[in-house]
N, C-alpha and C positions, 0 to 999 in steps of 0.2 A: 309059778306055773301060769302059762296063758291058756285061757279057755276059750272055746268057740261056743256061743249059745244061740239058740234059734228062738226068735220071738214069735208070737201068735200070728203076726202078720207074714211070717216066712222069712223075714230078714234075719241075716247072720250078724252077730256082734262078737267082737273080740273083747275079752276082759282080761286085764293085766293086773298084777299086784299094786296096791296103793303105794307102796314104798318105791317101786320101780318108776312109777309114773311121777311121783314127786321128785325123784333124783334126776329125771330127764326133763322135768319142767312141763309135763303134759297137763292139758286142761280138757275139760269136757267139751266135745265137739271138734277137736283139732283133727286135721287132715293128715293121714299117714299113707305113704306110697309103699307099695310092695314091689319088690324086685325078685324074679326067681334066681335061686342060687342052686348049685349042683346037689346040694343035700337038703334043700329047704327054701326058705324065704329070707330076704333081708328087708328090714323096715327102714324107711327113710322119713324121718320126722320133719315136716315143714314148720318153720318157726317164723 
C-alpha cells in the first residue's frame, strides 16, 4: 500500500513498500514522474 505522509514542513512524501522498491530498483532520492490517468496516476521511474 502506498501512503502519503505530511512532514512538519508541510511537504508531502509518498511511502511505498520496501519490497516493491527493491523489485523496481528504487533508491532514496530518485525522481519519479507522475502522469494523470483516467482512474488515477501512472508513475514513471527515471533510471
